[in-house]
PDB file of N, CA, C and O in Angstrom:
ATOM      1  N   MET A   1     132.278  65.685  64.220  1.00  0.00           N
ATOM      2  CA  MET A   1     130.907  65.663  64.646  1.00  0.00           C
ATOM      3  C   MET A   1     130.709  64.441  65.535  1.00  0.00           C
ATOM      4  O   MET A   1     131.228  63.365  65.238  1.00  0.00           O
ATOM      5  N   ARG A   2     129.977  64.599  66.598  1.00  0.00           N
ATOM      6  CA  ARG A   2     129.728  63.499  67.522  1.00  0.00           C
ATOM      7  C   ARG A   2     128.313  62.978  67.352  1.00  0.00           C
ATOM      8  O   ARG A   2     127.402  63.712  66.970  1.00  0.00           O
ATOM      9  N   GLY A   3     128.153  61.709  67.640  1.00  0.00           N
ATOM     10  CA  GLY A   3     126.845  61.076  67.623  1.00  0.00           C
ATOM     11  C   GLY A   3     126.709  60.197  68.850  1.00  0.00           C
ATOM     12  O   GLY A   3     127.664  60.007  69.603  1.00  0.00           O
ATOM     13  N   ILE A   4     125.521  59.666  69.042  1.00  0.00           N
ATOM     14  CA  ILE A   4     125.253  58.797  70.188  1.00  0.00           C
ATOM     15  C   ILE A   4     124.698  57.477  69.672  1.00  0.00           C
ATOM     16  O   ILE A   4     123.810  57.457  68.820  1.00  0.00           O
ATOM     17  N   ILE A   5     125.224  56.383  70.192  1.00  0.00           N
ATOM     18  CA  ILE A   5     124.700  55.061  69.856  1.00  0.00           C
ATOM     19  C   ILE A   5     123.456  54.844  70.704  1.00  0.00           C
ATOM     20  O   ILE A   5     123.497  54.944  71.930  1.00  0.00           O
ATOM     21  N   LYS A   6     122.340  54.544  70.027  1.00  0.00           N
ATOM     22  CA  LYS A   6     121.060  54.340  70.713  1.00  0.00           C
ATOM     23  C   LYS A   6     120.503  52.965  70.352  1.00  0.00           C
ATOM     24  O   LYS A   6     120.882  52.377  69.339  1.00  0.00           O
ATOM     25  N   LYS A   7     119.617  52.472  71.175  1.00  0.00           N
ATOM     26  CA  LYS A   7     118.941  51.203  70.913  1.00  0.00           C
ATOM     27  C   LYS A   7     117.882  51.420  69.838  1.00  0.00           C
ATOM     28  O   LYS A   7     117.146  52.406  69.866  1.00  0.00           O
ATOM     29  N   TRP A   8     117.815  50.491  68.895  1.00  0.00           N
ATOM     30  CA  TRP A   8     116.796  50.523  67.844  1.00  0.00           C
ATOM     31  C   TRP A   8     116.315  49.085  67.679  1.00  0.00           C
ATOM     32  O   TRP A   8     116.949  48.300  66.974  1.00  0.00           O
ATOM     33  N   GLY A   9     115.207  48.735  68.317  1.00  0.00           N
ATOM     34  CA  GLY A   9     114.761  47.347  68.349  1.00  0.00           C
ATOM     35  C   GLY A   9     115.777  46.526  69.106  1.00  0.00           C
ATOM     36  O   GLY A   9     116.126  46.854  70.240  1.00  0.00           O
ATOM     37  N   ASN A  10     116.262  45.447  68.483  1.00  0.00           N
ATOM     38  CA  ASN A  10     117.293  44.608  69.095  1.00  0.00           C
ATOM     39  C   ASN A  10     118.695  45.007  68.641  1.00  0.00           C
ATOM     40  O   ASN A  10     119.673  44.327  68.953  1.00  0.00           O
ATOM     41  N   SER A  11     118.784  46.110  67.907  1.00  0.00           N
ATOM     42  CA  SER A  11     120.067  46.553  67.361  1.00  0.00           C
ATOM     43  C   SER A  11     120.476  47.886  67.967  1.00  0.00           C
ATOM     44  O   SER A  11     119.772  48.452  68.804  1.00  0.00           O
ATOM     45  N   ALA A  12     121.616  48.369  67.530  1.00  0.00           N
ATOM     46  CA  ALA A  12     122.100  49.696  67.915  1.00  0.00           C
ATOM     47  C   ALA A  12     122.137  50.559  66.659  1.00  0.00           C
ATOM     48  O   ALA A  12     122.346  50.051  65.558  1.00  0.00           O
ATOM     49  N   ALA A  13     121.934  51.867  66.825  1.00  0.00           N
ATOM     50  CA  ALA A  13     121.906  52.772  65.678  1.00  0.00           C
ATOM     51  C   ALA A  13     122.562  54.096  66.030  1.00  0.00           C
ATOM     52  O   ALA A  13     122.584  54.512  67.189  1.00  0.00           O
ATOM     53  N   VAL A  14     123.093  54.746  65.010  1.00  0.00           N
ATOM     54  CA  VAL A  14     123.615  56.105  65.130  1.00  0.00           C
ATOM     55  C   VAL A  14     122.867  56.936  64.097  1.00  0.00           C
ATOM     56  O   VAL A  14     122.859  56.590  62.915  1.00  0.00           O
ATOM     57  N   ARG A  15     122.243  58.018  64.522  1.00  0.00           N
ATOM     58  CA  ARG A  15     121.529  58.893  63.591  1.00  0.00           C
ATOM     59  C   ARG A  15     122.525  59.759  62.834  1.00  0.00           C
ATOM     60  O   ARG A  15     123.506  60.246  63.396  1.00  0.00           O
ATOM     61  N   LEU A  16     122.252  59.937  61.550  1.00  0.00           N
ATOM     62  CA  LEU A  16     123.081  60.811  60.728  1.00  0.00           C
ATOM     63  C   LEU A  16     122.352  62.140  60.565  1.00  0.00           C
ATOM     64  O   LEU A  16     121.187  62.152  60.165  1.00  0.00           O
ATOM     65  N   PRO A  17     123.005  63.253  60.864  1.00  0.00           N
ATOM     66  CA  PRO A  17     122.350  64.553  60.745  1.00  0.00           C
ATOM     67  C   PRO A  17     121.906  64.830  59.309  1.00  0.00           C
ATOM     68  O   PRO A  17     122.573  64.426  58.356  1.00  0.00           O
ATOM     69  N   SER A  18     120.777  65.520  59.164  1.00  0.00           N
ATOM     70  CA  SER A  18     120.251  65.817  57.832  1.00  0.00           C
ATOM     71  C   SER A  18     121.242  66.636  57.011  1.00  0.00           C
ATOM     72  O   SER A  18     121.281  66.500  55.788  1.00  0.00           O
ATOM     73  N   SER A  19     122.038  67.479  57.654  1.00  0.00           N
ATOM     74  CA  SER A  19     123.042  68.265  56.918  1.00  0.00           C
ATOM     75  C   SER A  19     124.079  67.352  56.263  1.00  0.00           C
ATOM     76  O   SER A  19     124.545  67.627  55.157  1.00  0.00           O
ATOM     77  N   MET A  20     124.436  66.270  56.948  1.00  0.00           N
ATOM     78  CA  MET A  20     125.398  65.316  56.404  1.00  0.00           C
ATOM     79  C   MET A  20     124.772  64.555  55.233  1.00  0.00           C
ATOM     80  O   MET A  20     125.416  64.350  54.204  1.00  0.00           O
ATOM     81  N   ILE A  21     123.528  64.144  55.393  1.00  0.00           N
ATOM     82  CA  ILE A  21     122.811  63.429  54.328  1.00  0.00           C
ATOM     83  C   ILE A  21     122.710  64.313  53.088  1.00  0.00           C
ATOM     84  O   ILE A  21     122.928  63.852  51.967  1.00  0.00           O
ATOM     85  N   LYS A  22     122.378  65.583  53.296  1.00  0.00           N
ATOM     86  CA  LYS A  22     122.240  66.526  52.182  1.00  0.00           C
ATOM     87  C   LYS A  22     123.583  66.757  51.492  1.00  0.00           C
ATOM     88  O   LYS A  22     123.655  66.735  50.263  1.00  0.00           O
ATOM     89  N   THR A  23     124.635  66.975  52.258  1.00  0.00           N
ATOM     90  CA  THR A  23     125.969  67.213  51.700  1.00  0.00           C
ATOM     91  C   THR A  23     126.434  66.036  50.851  1.00  0.00           C
ATOM     92  O   THR A  23     127.037  66.224  49.795  1.00  0.00           O
ATOM     93  N   LEU A  24     126.150  64.820  51.317  1.00  0.00           N
ATOM     94  CA  LEU A  24     126.575  63.613  50.596  1.00  0.00           C
ATOM     95  C   LEU A  24     125.588  63.184  49.518  1.00  0.00           C
ATOM     96  O   LEU A  24     125.814  62.194  48.821  1.00  0.00           O
ATOM     97  N   LYS A  25     124.482  63.939  49.380  1.00  0.00           N
ATOM     98  CA  LYS A  25     123.437  63.639  48.385  1.00  0.00           C
ATOM     99  C   LYS A  25     122.913  62.216  48.559  1.00  0.00           C
ATOM    100  O   LYS A  25     122.796  61.459  47.596  1.00  0.00           O
ATOM    101  N   LEU A  26     122.600  61.871  49.806  1.00  0.00           N
ATOM    102  CA  LEU A  26     122.041  60.567  50.129  1.00  0.00           C
ATOM    103  C   LEU A  26     120.530  60.685  50.285  1.00  0.00           C
ATOM    104  O   LEU A  26     120.003  61.770  50.533  1.00  0.00           O
ATOM    105  N   ASP A  27     119.846  59.570  50.139  1.00  0.00           N
ATOM    106  CA  ASP A  27     118.407  59.490  50.346  1.00  0.00           C
ATOM    107  C   ASP A  27     118.113  58.322  51.272  1.00  0.00           C
ATOM    108  O   ASP A  27     118.922  57.404  51.405  1.00  0.00           O
ATOM    109  N   LEU A  28     116.957  58.364  51.907  1.00  0.00           N
ATOM    110  CA  LEU A  28     116.521  57.217  52.701  1.00  0.00           C
ATOM    111  C   LEU A  28     116.463  55.997  51.798  1.00  0.00           C
ATOM    112  O   LEU A  28     116.102  56.110  50.626  1.00  0.00           O
ATOM    113  N   GLU A  29     116.808  54.852  52.320  1.00  0.00           N
ATOM    114  CA  GLU A  29     116.834  53.567  51.609  1.00  0.00           C
ATOM    115  C   GLU A  29     118.043  53.410  50.683  1.00  0.00           C
ATOM    116  O   GLU A  29     118.155  52.384  50.013  1.00  0.00           O
ATOM    117  N   ASP A  30     118.956  54.394  50.621  1.00  0.00           N
ATOM    118  CA  ASP A  30     120.187  54.207  49.848  1.00  0.00           C
ATOM    119  C   ASP A  30     120.995  53.078  50.483  1.00  0.00           C
ATOM    120  O   ASP A  30     120.944  52.876  51.696  1.00  0.00           O
ATOM    121  N   ILE A  31     121.730  52.354  49.665  1.00  0.00           N
ATOM    122  CA  ILE A  31     122.557  51.249  50.151  1.00  0.00           C
ATOM    123  C   ILE A  31     123.945  51.787  50.477  1.00  0.00           C
ATOM    124  O   ILE A  31     124.522  52.553  49.706  1.00  0.00           O
ATOM    125  N   VAL A  32     124.473  51.377  51.624  1.00  0.00           N
ATOM    126  CA  VAL A  32     125.814  51.785  52.044  1.00  0.00           C
ATOM    127  C   VAL A  32     126.627  50.552  52.416  1.00  0.00           C
ATOM    128  O   VAL A  32     126.078  49.518  52.796  1.00  0.00           O
ATOM    129  N   ASP A  33     127.930  50.682  52.302  1.00  0.00           N
ATOM    130  CA  ASP A  33     128.856  49.644  52.750  1.00  0.00           C
ATOM    131  C   ASP A  33     129.300  50.032  54.154  1.00  0.00           C
ATOM    132  O   ASP A  33     129.716  51.169  54.381  1.00  0.00           O
ATOM    133  N   ILE A  34     129.215  49.105  55.091  1.00  0.00           N
ATOM    134  CA  ILE A  34     129.637  49.355  56.470  1.00  0.00           C
ATOM    135  C   ILE A  34     130.742  48.366  56.796  1.00  0.00           C
ATOM    136  O   ILE A  34     130.568  47.154  56.663  1.00  0.00           O
ATOM    137  N   ARG A  35     131.894  48.901  57.230  1.00  0.00           N
ATOM    138  CA  ARG A  35     133.024  48.021  57.520  1.00  0.00           C
ATOM    139  C   ARG A  35     133.865  48.615  58.649  1.00  0.00           C
ATOM    140  O   ARG A  35     133.702  49.773  59.033  1.00  0.00           O
ATOM    141  N   ILE A  36     134.745  47.804  59.153  1.00  0.00           N
ATOM    142  CA  ILE A  36     135.669  48.244  60.194  1.00  0.00           C
ATOM    143  C   ILE A  36     137.060  48.312  59.584  1.00  0.00           C
ATOM    144  O   ILE A  36     137.531  47.348  58.981  1.00  0.00           O
ATOM    145  N   GLU A  37     137.712  49.456  59.745  1.00  0.00           N
ATOM    146  CA  GLU A  37     139.094  49.635  59.289  1.00  0.00           C
ATOM    147  C   GLU A  37     139.900  50.253  60.422  1.00  0.00           C
ATOM    148  O   GLU A  37     139.573  51.335  60.908  1.00  0.00           O
ATOM    149  N   ARG A  38     140.947  49.564  60.836  1.00  0.00           N
ATOM    150  CA  ARG A  38     141.844  50.048  61.890  1.00  0.00           C
ATOM    151  C   ARG A  38     141.071  50.557  63.111  1.00  0.00           C
ATOM    152  O   ARG A  38     141.382  51.615  63.659  1.00  0.00           O
ATOM    153  N   GLY A  39     140.066  49.791  63.525  1.00  0.00           N
ATOM    154  CA  GLY A  39     139.303  50.124  64.717  1.00  0.00           C
ATOM    155  C   GLY A  39     138.264  51.213  64.539  1.00  0.00           C
ATOM    156  O   GLY A  39     137.693  51.681  65.524  1.00  0.00           O
ATOM    157  N   CYS A  40     138.001  51.632  63.300  1.00  0.00           N
ATOM    158  CA  CYS A  40     136.993  52.665  63.021  1.00  0.00           C
ATOM    159  C   CYS A  40     135.863  52.086  62.180  1.00  0.00           C
ATOM    160  O   CYS A  40     136.085  51.196  61.359  1.00  0.00           O
ATOM    161  N   ILE A  41     134.657  52.592  62.387  1.00  0.00           N
ATOM    162  CA  ILE A  41     133.506  52.206  61.571  1.00  0.00           C
ATOM    163  C   ILE A  41     133.474  53.127  60.356  1.00  0.00           C
ATOM    164  O   ILE A  41     133.444  54.350  60.501  1.00  0.00           O
ATOM    165  N   ILE A  42     133.480  52.549  59.172  1.00  0.00           N
ATOM    166  CA  ILE A  42     133.434  53.309  57.924  1.00  0.00           C
ATOM    167  C   ILE A  42     132.086  53.039  57.261  1.00  0.00           C
ATOM    168  O   ILE A  42     131.719  51.885  57.040  1.00  0.00           O
ATOM    169  N   ILE A  43     131.356  54.094  56.948  1.00  0.00           N
ATOM    170  CA  ILE A  43     130.083  53.990  56.231  1.00  0.00           C
ATOM    171  C   ILE A  43     130.283  54.693  54.895  1.00  0.00           C
ATOM    172  O   ILE A  43     130.528  55.899  54.851  1.00  0.00           O
ATOM    173  N   GLU A  44     130.177  53.934  53.807  1.00  0.00           N
ATOM    174  CA  GLU A  44     130.455  54.487  52.481  1.00  0.00           C
ATOM    175  C   GLU A  44     129.281  54.227  51.550  1.00  0.00           C
ATOM    176  O   GLU A  44     128.841  53.085  51.417  1.00  0.00           O
ATOM    177  N   PRO A  45     128.762  55.278  50.897  1.00  0.00           N
ATOM    178  CA  PRO A  45     127.659  55.081  49.958  1.00  0.00           C
ATOM    179  C   PRO A  45     128.082  54.176  48.807  1.00  0.00           C
ATOM    180  O   PRO A  45     129.215  54.254  48.331  1.00  0.00           O
ATOM    181  N   ILE A  46     127.177  53.325  48.367  1.00  0.00           N
ATOM    182  CA  ILE A  46     127.407  52.506  47.177  1.00  0.00           C
ATOM    183  C   ILE A  46     126.606  53.153  46.061  1.00  0.00           C
ATOM    184  O   ILE A  46     125.376  53.112  46.050  1.00  0.00           O
ATOM    185  N   ARG A  47     127.309  53.734  45.148  1.00  0.00           N
ATOM    186  CA  ARG A  47     126.653  54.447  44.049  1.00  0.00           C
ATOM    187  C   ARG A  47     126.736  53.584  42.796  1.00  0.00           C
ATOM    188  O   ARG A  47     127.817  53.156  42.390  1.00  0.00           O
ATOM    189  N   SER A  48     125.594  53.341  42.199  1.00  0.00           N
ATOM    190  CA  SER A  48     125.587  52.565  40.965  1.00  0.00           C
ATOM    191  C   SER A  48     125.827  53.518  39.800  1.00  0.00           C
ATOM    192  O   SER A  48     125.267  54.614  39.747  1.00  0.00           O
ATOM    193  N   GLU A  49     126.648  53.090  38.892  1.00  0.00           N
ATOM    194  CA  GLU A  49     126.947  53.912  37.727  1.00  0.00           C
ATOM    195  C   GLU A  49     125.792  53.838  36.747  1.00  0.00           C
ATOM    196  O   GLU A  49     125.158  52.794  36.597  1.00  0.00           O
ATOM    197  N   GLU A  50     125.522  54.945  36.085  1.00  0.00           N
ATOM    198  CA  GLU A  50     124.500  54.973  35.049  1.00  0.00           C
ATOM    199  C   GLU A  50     125.199  54.956  33.698  1.00  0.00           C
ATOM    200  O   GLU A  50     126.181  55.667  33.482  1.00  0.00           O
ATOM    201  N   TYR A  51     124.683  54.140  32.798  1.00  0.00           N
ATOM    202  CA  TYR A  51     125.273  53.990  31.477  1.00  0.00           C
ATOM    203  C   TYR A  51     124.243  54.365  30.419  1.00  0.00           C
ATOM    204  O   TYR A  51     123.042  54.167  30.603  1.00  0.00           O
ATOM    205  N   LEU A  52     124.726  54.904  29.323  1.00  0.00           N
ATOM    206  CA  LEU A  52     123.876  55.122  28.164  1.00  0.00           C
ATOM    207  C   LEU A  52     123.804  53.816  27.384  1.00  0.00           C
ATOM    208  O   LEU A  52     124.759  53.039  27.376  1.00  0.00           O
ATOM    209  N   LEU A  53     122.672  53.574  26.728  1.00  0.00           N
ATOM    210  CA  LEU A  53     122.527  52.359  25.929  1.00  0.00           C
ATOM    211  C   LEU A  53     123.639  52.277  24.892  1.00  0.00           C
ATOM    212  O   LEU A  53     124.171  51.195  24.641  1.00  0.00           O
ATOM    213  N   SER A  54     123.992  53.392  24.293  1.00  0.00           N
ATOM    214  CA  SER A  54     125.056  53.392  23.279  1.00  0.00           C
ATOM    215  C   SER A  54     126.393  52.930  23.867  1.00  0.00           C
ATOM    216  O   SER A  54     127.175  52.270  23.183  1.00  0.00           O
ATOM    217  N   GLN A  55     126.658  53.275  25.143  1.00  0.00           N
ATOM    218  CA  GLN A  55     127.890  52.824  25.798  1.00  0.00           C
ATOM    219  C   GLN A  55     127.870  51.310  25.981  1.00  0.00           C
ATOM    220  O   GLN A  55     128.876  50.637  25.755  1.00  0.00           O
ATOM    221  N   LEU A  56     126.730  50.783  26.387  1.00  0.00           N
ATOM    222  CA  LEU A  56     126.621  49.338  26.595  1.00  0.00           C
ATOM    223  C   LEU A  56     126.746  48.585  25.276  1.00  0.00           C
ATOM    224  O   LEU A  56     127.442  47.573  25.195  1.00  0.00           O
ATOM    225  N   LEU A  57     126.070  49.083  24.247  1.00  0.00           N
ATOM    226  CA  LEU A  57     126.110  48.409  22.949  1.00  0.00           C
ATOM    227  C   LEU A  57     127.498  48.465  22.322  1.00  0.00           C
ATOM    228  O   LEU A  57     127.873  47.560  21.577  1.00  0.00           O
ATOM    229  N   SER A  58     128.259  49.505  22.609  1.00  0.00           N
ATOM    230  CA  SER A  58     129.603  49.613  22.032  1.00  0.00           C
ATOM    231  C   SER A  58     130.538  48.527  22.567  1.00  0.00           C
ATOM    232  O   SER A  58     131.577  48.255  21.964  1.00  0.00           O
ATOM    233  N   GLY A  59     130.180  47.911  23.683  1.00  0.00           N
ATOM    234  CA  GLY A  59     130.991  46.840  24.253  1.00  0.00           C
ATOM    235  C   GLY A  59     130.745  45.482  23.625  1.00  0.00           C
ATOM    236  O   GLY A  59     131.477  44.530  23.899  1.00  0.00           O
ATOM    237  N   ILE A  60     129.721  45.379  22.785  1.00  0.00           N
ATOM    238  CA  ILE A  60     129.422  44.097  22.133  1.00  0.00           C
ATOM    239  C   ILE A  60     130.338  43.932  20.928  1.00  0.00           C
ATOM    240  O   ILE A  60     130.333  44.751  20.009  1.00  0.00           O
ATOM    241  N   LYS A  61     131.105  42.885  20.948  1.00  0.00           N
ATOM    242  CA  LYS A  61     132.057  42.579  19.870  1.00  0.00           C
ATOM    243  C   LYS A  61     131.822  41.142  19.408  1.00  0.00           C
ATOM    244  O   LYS A  61     131.169  40.357  20.095  1.00  0.00           O
ATOM    245  N   ALA A  62     132.356  40.814  18.249  1.00  0.00           N
ATOM    246  CA  ALA A  62     132.189  39.465  17.703  1.00  0.00           C
ATOM    247  C   ALA A  62     132.711  38.401  18.666  1.00  0.00           C
ATOM    248  O   ALA A  62     132.157  37.304  18.726  1.00  0.00           O
ATOM    249  N   LYS A  63     133.766  38.707  19.417  1.00  0.00           N
ATOM    250  CA  LYS A  63     134.355  37.696  20.299  1.00  0.00           C
ATOM    251  C   LYS A  63     133.605  37.521  21.616  1.00  0.00           C
ATOM    252  O   LYS A  63     133.834  36.535  22.317  1.00  0.00           O
ATOM    253  N   ASN A  64     132.704  38.460  21.977  1.00  0.00           N
ATOM    254  CA  ASN A  64     131.992  38.290  23.248  1.00  0.00           C
ATOM    255  C   ASN A  64     130.477  38.145  23.091  1.00  0.00           C
ATOM    256  O   ASN A  64     129.756  38.075  24.086  1.00  0.00           O
ATOM    257  N   ILE A  65     129.998  38.101  21.864  1.00  0.00           N
ATOM    258  CA  ILE A  65     128.559  37.929  21.648  1.00  0.00           C
ATOM    259  C   ILE A  65     128.220  36.442  21.723  1.00  0.00           C
ATOM    260  O   ILE A  65     128.975  35.604  21.232  1.00  0.00           O
ATOM    261  N   HIS A  66     127.101  36.124  22.327  1.00  0.00           N
ATOM    262  CA  HIS A  66     126.716  34.719  22.458  1.00  0.00           C
ATOM    263  C   HIS A  66     125.610  34.386  21.463  1.00  0.00           C
ATOM    264  O   HIS A  66     124.960  35.273  20.909  1.00  0.00           O
ATOM    265  N   ALA A  67     125.414  33.107  21.252  1.00  0.00           N
ATOM    266  CA  ALA A  67     124.378  32.651  20.328  1.00  0.00           C
ATOM    267  C   ALA A  67     123.001  32.898  20.939  1.00  0.00           C
ATOM    268  O   ALA A  67     122.852  33.033  22.153  1.00  0.00           O
ATOM    269  N   GLU A  68     122.010  32.950  20.070  1.00  0.00           N
ATOM    270  CA  GLU A  68     120.632  33.122  20.527  1.00  0.00           C
ATOM    271  C   GLU A  68     120.219  31.901  21.341  1.00  0.00           C
ATOM    272  O   GLU A  68     120.576  30.773  21.000  1.00  0.00           O
ATOM    273  N   ILE A  69     119.473  32.124  22.409  1.00  0.00           N
ATOM    274  CA  ILE A  69     119.016  31.042  23.277  1.00  0.00           C
ATOM    275  C   ILE A  69     117.502  30.961  23.191  1.00  0.00           C
ATOM    276  O   ILE A  69     116.813  31.970  23.341  1.00  0.00           O
ATOM    277  N   ASP A  70     116.979  29.755  22.948  1.00  0.00           N
ATOM    278  CA  ASP A  70     115.533  29.558  22.848  1.00  0.00           C
ATOM    279  C   ASP A  70     114.975  29.231  24.229  1.00  0.00           C
ATOM    280  O   ASP A  70     115.286  28.184  24.796  1.00  0.00           O
ATOM    281  N   PHE A  71     114.167  30.112  24.759  1.00  0.00           N
ATOM    282  CA  PHE A  71     113.535  29.904  26.056  1.00  0.00           C
ATOM    283  C   PHE A  71     112.110  29.378  25.914  1.00  0.00           C
ATOM    284  O   PHE A  71     111.374  29.318  26.899  1.00  0.00           O
ATOM    285  N   GLY A  72     111.718  29.001  24.716  1.00  0.00           N
ATOM    286  CA  GLY A  72     110.364  28.505  24.496  1.00  0.00           C
ATOM    287  C   GLY A  72     109.414  29.645  24.177  1.00  0.00           C
ATOM    288  O   GLY A  72     109.823  30.800  24.056  1.00  0.00           O
ATOM    289  N   SER A  73     108.145  29.304  24.043  1.00  0.00           N
ATOM    290  CA  SER A  73     107.162  30.325  23.669  1.00  0.00           C
ATOM    291  C   SER A  73     106.796  31.183  24.872  1.00  0.00           C
ATOM    292  O   SER A  73     107.021  30.803  26.021  1.00  0.00           O
ATOM    293  N   ALA A  74     106.234  32.333  24.583  1.00  0.00           N
ATOM    294  CA  ALA A  74     105.825  33.261  25.636  1.00  0.00           C
ATOM    295  C   ALA A  74     104.453  32.909  26.197  1.00  0.00           C
ATOM    296  O   ALA A  74     103.996  33.554  27.140  1.00  0.00           O
ATOM    297  N   ASP A  75     103.800  31.920  25.649  1.00  0.00           N
ATOM    298  CA  ASP A  75     102.475  31.512  26.133  1.00  0.00           C
ATOM    299  C   ASP A  75     102.597  30.880  27.508  1.00  0.00           C
ATOM    300  O   ASP A  75     103.547  30.147  27.782  1.00  0.00           O
ATOM    301  N   THR A  76     101.633  31.167  28.369  1.00  0.00           N
ATOM    302  CA  THR A  76     101.661  30.568  29.707  1.00  0.00           C
ATOM    303  C   THR A  76     100.536  29.592  29.888  1.00  0.00           C
ATOM    304  O   THR A  76     100.404  28.992  30.954  1.00  0.00           O
TER     305      THR A  76
END
């Protein structure tokens, strides 16, 4: 697929076709990694993993738990 580099303010931009956005399940404002590899521009979605609370809690062990920290009262 071909695209055209266009001026966007003081920068340059390439529009991504809606079919490509839909296929990759991307949304506006999604964060992507942009890098150069062997003379090519690579745009890769950064997908954050979702965890269940039970998965996170299962990682707490006696050797990695920290002591309670006193941050003072909640009064402002």
